[in-house]
VEXDREN-2710 file (C-alpha; in Angstrom, 1 decimal):
% VEXDREN-2710
k/r/px/py/pz
1/MET/89.6/111.3/109.1
2/ASP/88.6/112.7/112.4
3/THR/89.2/116.3/113.4
4/PRO/92.2/117.7/111.4
5/THR/94.7/119.6/113.7
6/PRO/96.4/122.9/112.9
7/LEU/99.5/121.7/114.8
8/PHE/103.0/122.0/113.5
9/SER/102.6/120.6/110.0
10/LEU/99.4/122.4/109.2
11/LEU/98.5/126.0/108.3
12/CYS/95.7/128.4/107.6
13/PHE/96.3/130.7/104.7
14/PHE/94.2/133.4/103.2
15/LEU/94.7/135.3/99.9
16/PHE/92.6/138.4/99.3
17/SER/92.3/139.4/95.7
18/LEU/90.9/142.9/95.1
19/PHE/90.0/144.7/91.9
20/LEU/90.9/148.4/91.6
21/GLY/88.6/151.2/90.8
22/LYS/89.8/154.8/90.1
23/GLU/93.1/155.9/91.6
24/GLN/91.6/157.8/94.5
25/HIS/90.3/157.1/97.9
26/VAL/86.9/155.4/97.9
27/VAL/84.4/155.9/100.7
28/GLU/81.8/153.2/101.2
29/GLY/79.6/153.6/104.2
30/SER/81.9/154.5/107.0
31/ARG/85.0/152.8/105.6
32/LEU/87.6/154.7/103.7
33/TRP/89.4/152.4/101.2
34/PRO/92.9/153.6/100.2
35/PHE/94.5/152.9/96.8
36/GLY/91.1/153.7/95.1
37/PHE/89.5/150.3/95.3
38/ARG/86.8/148.4/97.0
39/PRO/87.3/144.7/97.8
40/LYS/85.7/142.4/95.2
41/MET/87.2/139.0/95.6
42/LEU/88.7/136.7/98.3
43/PHE/90.8/133.6/97.8
44/VAL/91.5/131.4/100.7
45/PHE/94.2/128.8/101.2
46/GLY/94.8/126.7/104.3
47/ASP/93.7/123.8/106.6
48/SER/90.7/123.0/108.8
49/TYR/90.7/126.5/110.4
50/ALA/89.8/127.9/106.9
51/ASP/88.1/125.0/105.1
52/THR/84.4/125.7/104.4
53/GLY/83.5/122.5/102.6
54/ASN/86.4/121.2/100.4
55/ASN/87.0/118.1/102.5
56/ARG/85.5/114.8/101.4
57/LYS/82.1/114.1/103.0
58/ALA/83.0/110.4/103.6
59/LEU/86.1/111.2/105.6
60/ALA/85.7/114.6/107.4
61/SER/84.0/115.1/110.7
62/SER/83.0/118.5/109.5
63/TRP/80.2/116.8/107.4
64/LYS/78.8/115.0/110.5
65/LEU/76.4/116.2/113.2
66/PRO/76.7/118.3/115.3
67/TYR/79.0/120.4/113.1
68/GLY/77.2/123.3/111.5
69/ILE/74.3/123.3/114.0
70/THR/74.6/127.1/114.6
71/PHE/75.1/127.9/110.9
72/PRO/73.8/126.9/108.5
73/GLY/71.8/124.6/110.8
74/LYS/73.4/121.4/109.5
75/PRO/76.8/120.0/108.6
76/ALA/78.3/122.0/105.7
77/GLY/82.0/121.3/105.8
78/ARG/83.2/123.9/108.4
79/PHE/85.1/122.6/111.4
80/SER/82.9/124.5/113.8
81/ASP/79.3/124.8/114.9
82/GLY/79.0/127.7/112.5
83/ARG/81.0/130.4/110.7
84/VAL/84.8/130.5/110.8
85/LEU/87.3/133.4/110.7
86/THR/87.3/133.8/106.9
87/ASP/83.5/134.3/107.0
88/PHE/83.9/137.2/109.4
89/ILE/86.8/138.8/107.5
90/ALA/85.0/138.5/104.2
91/ALA/81.6/139.9/105.4
92/GLY/82.7/142.0/108.3
93/TYR/85.9/143.6/107.1
94/LEU/86.0/143.4/103.4
95/GLY/82.3/143.7/102.8
96/ILE/82.0/140.8/100.4
97/LYS/80.3/137.4/100.3
98/THR/82.2/134.3/101.6
99/PRO/83.9/132.6/98.6
100/VAL/82.6/129.1/97.8
101/PRO/84.7/126.0/98.2
102/TYR/87.0/125.1/95.3
103/ARG/85.3/121.7/94.9
104/TYR/82.0/123.5/94.0
105/ARG/83.5/125.9/91.5
106/LYS/81.6/124.3/88.6
107/GLU/78.3/123.8/90.3
108/LEU/78.3/127.3/91.7
109/GLY/80.0/129.1/88.9
110/GLY/77.9/132.2/89.4
111/ARG/79.6/132.8/92.7
112/LEU/83.2/132.8/91.3
113/LYS/83.1/136.5/91.2
114/TYR/83.5/136.6/94.9
115/GLY/86.6/134.4/94.7
116/LEU/87.3/130.8/95.9
117/ASN/88.2/128.9/99.0
118/PHE/91.0/126.4/98.4
119/ALA/91.5/125.3/102.0
120/TYR/91.4/121.6/102.9
121/GLY/91.1/120.3/106.5
122/GLY/94.1/118.1/107.5
123/THR/96.5/119.5/105.0
124/GLY/99.7/121.5/105.6
125/VAL/102.8/123.2/104.2
126/PHE/104.2/119.9/103.1
127/ASP/102.6/116.5/102.4
128/THR/100.7/115.1/105.4
129/PRO/99.0/111.8/106.1
130/ALA/95.8/113.5/104.9
131/PRO/95.2/112.8/101.2
132/GLU/94.4/116.4/100.5
133/PRO/96.3/119.1/98.5
134/ASN/98.9/120.9/100.5
135/MET/99.7/124.6/100.3
136/THR/101.9/124.3/97.2
137/THR/99.1/122.4/95.3
138/GLN/96.5/124.9/96.4
139/ILE/98.5/127.7/95.0
140/ASP/98.9/125.6/91.8
141/PHE/95.1/125.5/91.6
142/LEU/95.0/129.3/91.5
143/GLN/97.8/129.3/88.9
144/GLN/95.8/127.0/86.7
145/LEU/92.7/129.2/87.0
146/LEU/94.9/132.1/85.8
147/ASN/96.2/130.0/82.9
148/ASP/92.6/129.1/82.0
149/SER/91.6/132.8/82.2
150/VAL/89.0/132.1/84.9
151/TYR/90.7/135.0/86.7
152/SER/92.9/137.7/85.2
153/LYS/96.5/138.4/86.1
154/ARG/95.5/142.0/86.5
155/ALA/93.3/141.1/89.5
156/LEU/96.3/139.7/91.3
157/LYS/98.4/142.8/90.6
158/THR/95.9/144.7/92.7
159/SER/95.7/142.2/95.5
160/VAL/96.7/141.7/99.1
161/ALA/97.4/138.5/100.9
162/LEU/97.1/137.1/104.5
163/GLY/98.9/133.9/105.6
164/PHE/98.7/131.6/108.6
165/PRO/101.8/129.4/108.8
166/ALA/102.2/126.6/111.4
167/PHE/105.6/125.2/112.3
168/ILE/109.1/126.2/113.1
169/GLY/112.4/126.1/111.1
170/ARG/111.8/124.2/107.9
171/VAL/108.1/125.1/107.7
172/VAL/108.8/128.8/108.2
173/ASN/111.4/128.6/105.4
174/GLN/108.8/126.9/103.1
175/MET/106.2/129.4/104.1
176/LYS/108.6/132.2/103.2
177/ALA/109.1/130.7/99.7
178/ASN/105.4/130.4/99.3
179/LEU/104.7/134.0/100.3
180/LYS/107.4/135.1/97.9
181/ARG/105.8/133.1/95.1
182/ILE/102.5/134.8/95.7
183/HIS/104.3/138.2/95.7
184/ASN/105.8/137.3/92.4
185/LEU/102.3/136.7/91.0
186/GLY/101.7/140.4/91.6
187/VAL/100.0/140.5/95.1
188/ARG/100.9/143.8/96.7
189/LYS/100.2/143.1/100.4
190/ILE/100.9/139.9/102.2
191/ALA/100.3/139.3/105.9
192/ALA/101.8/136.2/107.5
193/SER/99.9/135.4/110.7
194/ALA/101.6/134.7/114.0
195/LEU/100.7/131.2/115.2
196/GLN/98.0/130.9/117.8
197/PRO/98.9/129.6/121.3
198/LEU/98.7/125.9/120.5
199/GLY/99.3/125.0/124.1
200/CYS/95.9/126.4/124.9
201/LEU/93.9/124.2/122.6
202/PRO/91.6/121.8/124.6
203/ARG/93.6/118.8/123.4
204/SER/96.5/120.3/125.4
205/THR/94.7/121.8/128.3
206/ALA/92.7/118.6/129.0
207/GLN/95.6/117.2/131.1
208/PHE/95.1/120.3/133.3
209/SER/91.3/119.9/133.6
210/PHE/91.0/122.7/131.0
211/GLU/92.3/125.2/133.6
212/GLN/95.7/126.1/132.2
213/CYS/97.8/126.0/129.0
214/ASN/100.7/123.8/128.2
215/GLU/103.6/126.3/128.5
216/SER/106.1/124.0/126.8
217/GLU/104.0/124.0/123.6
218/ASN/103.5/127.7/123.8
219/ALA/107.3/128.2/124.1
220/LEU/107.7/126.5/120.8
221/VAL/105.0/128.8/119.4
222/GLY/107.1/131.7/120.6
223/LEU/110.1/130.4/118.7
224/HIS/108.0/129.9/115.6
225/ASN/106.7/133.5/115.8
226/GLN/110.1/134.9/116.2
227/LEU/111.4/133.0/113.1
228/LEU/108.3/134.1/111.2
229/ALA/108.9/137.8/112.1
230/GLN/112.5/137.5/110.9
231/ALA/111.4/135.8/107.7
232/VAL/108.9/138.6/107.0
233/ASN/111.6/141.2/107.7
234/ASP/114.0/139.4/105.3
235/LEU/111.3/139.3/102.5
236/ASN/110.8/143.0/102.8
237/LYS/114.5/143.6/102.4
238/GLU/114.8/141.1/99.5
239/THR/112.0/142.8/97.6
240/ASN/112.9/146.3/98.7
241/SER/109.3/146.9/99.8
242/SER/107.0/146.9/102.8
243/SER/104.7/144.3/101.2
244/PHE/105.0/141.7/104.0
245/PHE/103.8/142.0/107.6
246/VAL/102.7/139.8/110.5
247/LEU/99.1/139.4/111.6
248/ASP/98.8/139.1/115.4
249/ILE/96.6/136.0/115.8
250/TYR/98.6/135.0/118.9
251/ASN/97.5/138.0/120.9
252/ALA/94.1/138.0/119.4
253/PHE/93.5/134.6/121.1
254/TRP/95.0/135.9/124.3
255/ASN/92.7/138.9/124.2
256/VAL/89.8/136.4/124.3
257/PHE/91.3/134.1/126.9
258/ASN/91.9/137.0/129.3
259/GLN/88.4/138.5/128.8
260/LYS/87.1/136.5/131.8
261/GLN/88.8/139.1/134.0
262/ALA/88.6/142.1/131.5
263/HIS/84.9/141.5/130.4
264/GLU/85.8/142.9/127.0
265/VAL/84.8/141.0/123.8
266/SER/82.4/138.4/125.2
267/PRO/82.2/137.7/129.0
268/THR/80.1/134.6/128.3
269/PHE/83.2/132.3/128.0
270/VAL/83.2/131.0/131.5
271/ASN/86.1/128.7/130.8
272/PRO/87.7/129.5/127.5
273/PHE/89.8/126.3/127.3
274/GLU/86.9/123.8/127.8
275/PRO/85.4/122.6/124.5
276/CYS/81.7/122.3/123.7
277/CYS/81.8/119.0/121.9
278/VAL/84.0/116.1/122.9
279/GLY/84.1/112.3/122.5
280/VAL/82.9/110.1/125.4
281/SER/86.4/108.7/125.6
282/ALA/89.8/109.1/124.0
283/ALA/88.7/106.6/121.3
284/PHE/86.1/109.0/120.0
285/SER/85.8/112.7/119.0
286/CYS/83.1/115.2/118.3
287/GLY/80.8/113.7/115.7
288/SER/81.7/110.1/116.4
289/VAL/79.1/107.4/116.3
290/ASP/79.4/103.6/117.0
291/GLU/78.6/100.8/114.6
292/ASN/75.0/101.1/115.6
293/GLY/74.9/104.8/114.8
294/VAL/74.7/105.8/118.5
295/LYS/76.6/109.1/119.1
296/GLN/79.7/108.8/121.1
297/TYR/80.2/112.4/122.0
298/THR/78.8/114.9/124.5
299/LEU/77.6/118.4/123.5
300/CYS/77.3/121.5/125.7
301/SER/73.8/123.1/126.0
302/ASN/74.9/126.5/124.5
303/PRO/77.8/126.7/121.9
304/LYS/77.7/130.5/122.3
305/SER/79.0/130.1/125.9
306/LYS/82.2/128.3/124.6
307/PHE/85.2/129.6/122.9
308/PHE/86.3/126.1/121.6
309/TRP/83.9/123.9/119.6
310/ASP/85.9/120.7/119.7
311/THR/89.5/119.9/120.9
312/VAL/91.1/122.1/118.2
313/HIS/88.7/124.5/116.6
314/PRO/86.8/127.6/117.9
315/THR/83.1/127.9/117.9
316/GLU/81.4/130.5/115.7
317/GLN/81.1/132.7/118.8
318/GLY/84.8/132.1/119.4
319/TRP/85.8/133.2/116.0
320/ARG/83.5/136.2/116.3
321/ALA/85.4/137.2/119.5
322/VAL/88.8/136.7/117.8
323/TYR/87.8/138.8/114.9
324/SER/86.6/141.6/117.3
325/THR/89.7/141.8/119.4
326/PRO/91.9/144.9/119.3
327/ALA/94.9/142.7/118.3
328/LEU/93.2/141.4/115.1
329/GLN/91.5/144.6/114.2
330/SER/94.7/146.6/114.5
331/SER/96.5/144.0/112.4
332/LEU/93.9/144.0/109.7
333/LYS/94.4/147.8/109.3
334/GLN/98.0/147.1/108.1
335/PHE/96.5/145.9/104.8
336/TRP/95.8/149.5/103.9
END
């Protein structure tokens, strides 16, 4: 497996599970947490945008150099040079440690108190060519942990959830069913993320010398996001609640892409569509080597100057910028 792609059949999905304290507002540092609780646990479901080490080392490029060179300094299973969005949301917004990958739940049992990351690069809403568990199976993993009393049902009854779907029509319908399933487990807040502008990924902008996006792909993204908004509205009506809402990842990416003119989040992204790490030809990708072990990719001199790490995934600095955008910060507040 080379670099998994969050296109059409794939998704990123995050589930935040939070324990309650007393029924009052809790002030910790400068943050006021409503509902009387401070976040304790984070569960993550998704694809390569969220995977922090579940993919098999023999197959995934995320376990090959130069992945992980910024953090933790070597390949560690993240599809980036360093941290990904879930790391920033866990530490920066929720104030907890990043949950360990599901595959290491036994070896790192002491870290289970922070939750688990179920995401697998290359997977999706439905079955994909990647031999990894799709979204339904990932939710089954959580269900089994509940059945085995690794986590309590009461914890989910005081939880919120955040979802990143990734297709139109049939996939949105399946995503709707999955979100409702999590709601039925007792999760009180569920955010379904709008899809990022896929036409702006380097694999799409390459044909334009990384100077402009593929507007045809972004038009499909627009349709997807419209259907998703309607699905979320329907779920709120069906459950007679305001439990579901949309997280604005789409405009978060555009906030960063437009920063070249606005000089807002990080003015160091000279060309936000050009990746840091690419294969020397179409036959290779970031992390590729030939039969003699000679690398078949080129690497930029400073990953912090690039928004995209490879042809699909942002750099750590890119994810930091996305996390810091007004669009994402405003959306995250809807959890409370």
